[in-house]
C-alpha positions in Angstrom: -5.8 -2.6 22.5 -3.5 0.2 20.8 -1.0 -2.9 19.7 -3.9 -4.9 18.1 -5.2 -1.7 16.2 -1.5 -1.4 15.1 -1.6 -5.2 13.9 -4.9 -4.6 12.0 -3.6 -1.2 10.8 -0.7 -3.0 9.3 -2.4 -5.9 7.7 -4.9 -3.4 6.1 -1.8 -1.7 4.8 -0.5 -4.8 3.2 -3.8 -5.6 1.7 -4.1 -2.3 0.1 -0.6 -1.6 -0.8 0.0 1.7 1.1 3.1 2.4 3.3 3.8 3.3 6.9 4.3 0.1 8.9 7.7 -1.2 9.8 8.1 -4.8 8.7 4.3 -5.5 7.5 3.6 -9.1 7.6 1.4 -10.9 5.0 -0.8 -13.2 7.0 -3.9 -13.8 4.4 -5.2 -17.1 3.6 -4.8 -18.3 0.1 -7.4 -20.4 -1.7 -6.0 -23.0 -3.8 -8.3 -24.0 -6.6 -10.0 -27.5 -5.9 -9.5 -28.4 -9.6 -5.8 -29.0 -9.4 -5.0 -32.7 -8.7 -3.4 -34.0 -5.6 0.1 -33.8 -7.0 -0.5 -30.2 -8.6 -1.6 -28.9 -5.1 1.7 -30.1 -3.6 3.5 -28.5 -6.1 1.6 -25.3 -5.5 2.1 -25.6 -1.7 5.9 -26.1 -2.1 6.0 -22.9 -4.2 4.3 -20.9 -1.6 6.6 -22.5 0.9 9.5 -21.3 -0.9 8.6 -17.6 -0.4 7.9 -18.3 3.1 11.7 -19.6 3.4 12.8 -16.4 1.3 10.8 -14.0 3.1 10.9 -15.4 6.9 8.7 -13.5 9.2 7.2 -11.4 6.4 5.2 -14.2 4.4 3.6 -16.4 6.7 0.0 -16.9 4.7 -1.8 -20.2 5.4 -3.4 -22.0 2.5 -6.9 -23.9 1.9 -8.4 -25.8 -1.1 -11.8 -24.9 -2.5 -13.8 -23.3 -5.1 -12.1 -20.2 -6.7 -13.4 -17.6 -9.2 -11.4 -15.6 -11.7 -11.9 -12.4 -9.5 -11.5 -13.9 -6.1 -8.8 -12.0 -4.1 -5.8 -14.4 -2.7 -6.6 -17.2 -4.8 -4.8 -19.4 -7.1 -7.4 -20.3 -10.0 -7.1 -23.0 -12.5 -8.0 -22.4 -16.2 -7.8 -24.7 -19.0 -6.7 -22.0 -21.2 -6.0 -18.1 -20.7 -9.2 -16.1 -21.2 -10.7 -12.8 -19.7 -9.8 -13.9 -16.2 -6.3 -12.9 -16.9 -4.3 -10.9 -19.5 -5.3 -12.7 -22.7 -3.5 -10.0 -24.6 -0.1 -10.7 -23.2 2.0 -12.5 -25.8 5.7 -13.2 -24.8 7.9 -14.2 -27.8 5.0 -15.5 -29.6 3.5 -17.6 -26.9 0.5 -17.1 -24.5 1.4 -16.8 -20.9 1.4 -19.8 -18.5 -0.2 -17.8 -15.7 -1.1 -14.3 -14.6 -0.9 -12.4 -11.4 -3.0 -9.3 -10.3 -0.9 -7.8 -7.6 -3.8 -5.2 -6.4 -5.8 -8.4 -5.4 -3.1 -10.9 -5.0 -4.6 -13.4 -7.4 -3.2 -16.0 -9.7 -4.6 -17.6 -12.8 -2.5 -20.5 -13.8 -3.1 -23.0 -16.8 -4.1 -26.6 -15.4 -2.1 -28.5 -17.9 1.7 -27.5 -17.0 4.1 -30.1 -16.2 5.5 -30.3 -12.4 8.6 -28.3 -12.8 6.9 -25.6 -15.1 4.0 -25.2 -12.6 6.5 -25.0 -10.0 8.4 -22.1 -11.5 5.2 -20.3 -12.7 3.7 -20.3 -9.4 6.8 -18.9 -7.9 7.2 -16.2 -10.4 3.4 -15.2 -10.3 3.6 -15.0 -6.7 6.5 -12.7 -6.9 4.1 -10.4 -8.9 1.7 -10.4 -6.1 4.2 -9.1 -3.8 5.1 -6.3 -6.5 8.0 -8.0 -8.1 8.8 -7.0 -11.8 10.2 -9.1 -14.6 13.9 -9.2 -14.7 16.4 -10.0 -17.4 18.7 -12.4 -15.2 18.4 -15.7 -16.7 18.5 -17.6 -13.6 16.0 -15.4 -11.6 12.6 -17.2 -11.4 11.2 -13.3 -12.3 12.6 -13.6 -15.8 9.5 -13.5 -17.8 11.1 -15.3 -21.3 13.8 -17.7 -20.5 14.0 -18.6 -16.5 14.1 -22.3 -16.3 14.7 -22.2 -12.5 13.1 -21.8 -9.4 15.8 -19.3 -7.9 14.7 -16.0 -6.3 17.3 -13.6 -6.6 18.5 -11.5 -4.2 17.7 -8.2 -6.1 13.9 -9.6 -6.2 13.9 -10.1 -2.5 15.6 -6.7 -2.0 12.7 -5.0 -3.9 9.9 -6.9 -1.9 11.6 -6.0 1.2 11.8 -2.4 0.1 8.2 -2.4 -0.5 7.2 -4.2 2.7 9.7 -2.9 5.1 11.6 -6.3 5.9 15.2 -6.8 5.9 16.3 -8.7 2.8 17.2 -12.3 4.2 20.7 -13.5 2.9 20.0 -16.1 0.4 22.3 -18.1 -1.8 23.1 -16.5 -4.9 21.6 -17.7 -8.0 24.4 -19.0 -10.2 24.3 -18.4 -13.8 
């Protein structure tokens, strides 16, 4: 029984952002908005799978497709344009954002008209924010807010996430400039 309590406590710690468990595991279920078409859904699942590969044993979340709302935790929500659900005021280099993540609720809002590659990059980027990753200035890091055209999750990004969740940063191929 004590082991079960620790698992529940560690899961709670992950959900509320507290610390205290060694190697916390993220096991939630992500709801992907059913308004994404079949091809977009596959791209979103691929983006989530890239995080599973980057954080083996730490990010093991599953996903379902269904209706979402802008305030729903653990959801990837489709919007026609950025609005009150997200950070409408965030203008980067004169452009409105492609997506927005709420780290406290592990929620992503994404514009539905993005091309395949931009959708992949944006989901990977916004998912990074739900883990606590910040923007970087490294061009090839997917966490670069303004000019990343890559899906590479840089080692320093993984190190920061693993510092937060108590995992061992995996050995990943370096992102080449």
